[in-house]
N, C-alpha and C positions, 0 to 999 in steps of 0.2 A: 574279500572278507567272507567269513562263513559263520553261520549261526548254529551252534551245537545244542541239541536238546534230546531229552529222553522221551520215548513214546509211551513208556509204562506209567510214569508218575507226573510228567509235565515239567520236570526240572529242566532248566535251560541256563545258558551262560551267554554273555555278550560275545560279539564277534572276536575272533582271535586278534591279539595285538601284534603289531610289527613296528620296527624302527628302521626307517629307510630315510636316508638323507638324499634329497633330490632337488634339483632346480627345475621348476616348472614354468611354462609360459602360460600367462593368463590373458587371452585376447579380449576378454570381457571387461578388463579394468579400464577406467576412464583416464587414468593418469598416463603419462608417457612411459613410465617404468612398468613393463608388463611381466617382469620375471619375479618369481617368488620362490622361497625355500620351503620344501615340505619335509616334515619330520616323521611322517607315517601316522599310523593310528595307534595311539597308546594313551595311558591315563593323563600324562602331562599335556599332550596336545588337546585332549578332550576338555580338560579344565581350562586351558588357555582359550579355546574357541568359545566356551561358555562365558568367560570373562569378556572377551571381545564383543560378544553378542549382547550381553546384559549389563555392561558397565554404564552405558549411557542411560541416565534416569528418564524413564518413560513408562507408560502403561502398556502392558502386553495383553492382548486378547487371546485366550486359549479356550478350547472346548472343555466342557465340564468333566468328561470322562478322563481327559489327560490330567487335569488339575487334581481330581480326587484319587486317581490311580497312583500318581507319583507322590502325592502327599501321604497316602496310606503306606506306600513302600518305604519312604524315608522317615516317616513318623514326625514330620515337621508340618505344623499348621501355619498357613500364611493368611493374611487378610485378602479376602476375595470380595470384590465389589460386583454386585449384580446390576446389570444395566436393564433399562426398560425393554430393550429389544430382545431380552432373553439371553444375551451373551454375558460372559463374565470376564473380568479383567483383574490382573495382579500387577503390582509394582515390580519393575525389573530387578531392583536390588533384593527384594524378598525372594523372587524366583531364582536369583543367582545363588543364594544360600541353599535352596532346595536342590538345584542342579549339582552343586559341588558335593553335597552329601550323597546324592544319587550316584555320582561318579565314583565316590569313595566306596560306597557299598558294593557297586558292581565290581570294582577292582578287588575288594576283599573276597568276594564270592567266586572269583574265577578259579576254576580247577586246572585248566590247561591254558596257559597264557598265550602260547604261540601255536601255529599250525604244526610246526615241527615237533613240539612236545606232544601234541595229540597223535601225530603219526607214529611216534616212538612208543606210545602207551596204548594205542587203540586195540591191539590184539588181546590185552588182558585188562582193559579199562572197565570199571563198573561205575554205575551211577552213584554219586555221593548221597543221593536221597533214598533210593529204593534198593540199590545193590544189584540191579539187573543190567543187562547188556543190550538195551534196545535204543541205541543212539542213532541219530539221524542228523545230517548236516544239510542245511538249506542255504 
């Protein structure tokens, strides 16, 4: 995966998507079945992983900067409970809504979805925000 960003204005996009169907061996699994299917890194698998992670009702402890940055990016306010220890927590179903909206916004703002589309356009590609050609891939 590669993170594409512009050095002039700070515009960035999420890692390039890919769709690969692969059978992977997971030695860390506790069950006897250690094989799994991977569908690559794309919007569908991102949302599915968020659902798997957040569907179980529970409290999630997150750092304040993560909470406020993602809530500012998505525009969705969730109930944040402040603990006496200085930590904050949110309910998993509230955070699931925020994660799905974040994934949708990231998907909509992607300029080059795959690395191949970037390679095809990189010679004449300009930044969607400032119009310069100061790209870097990390």
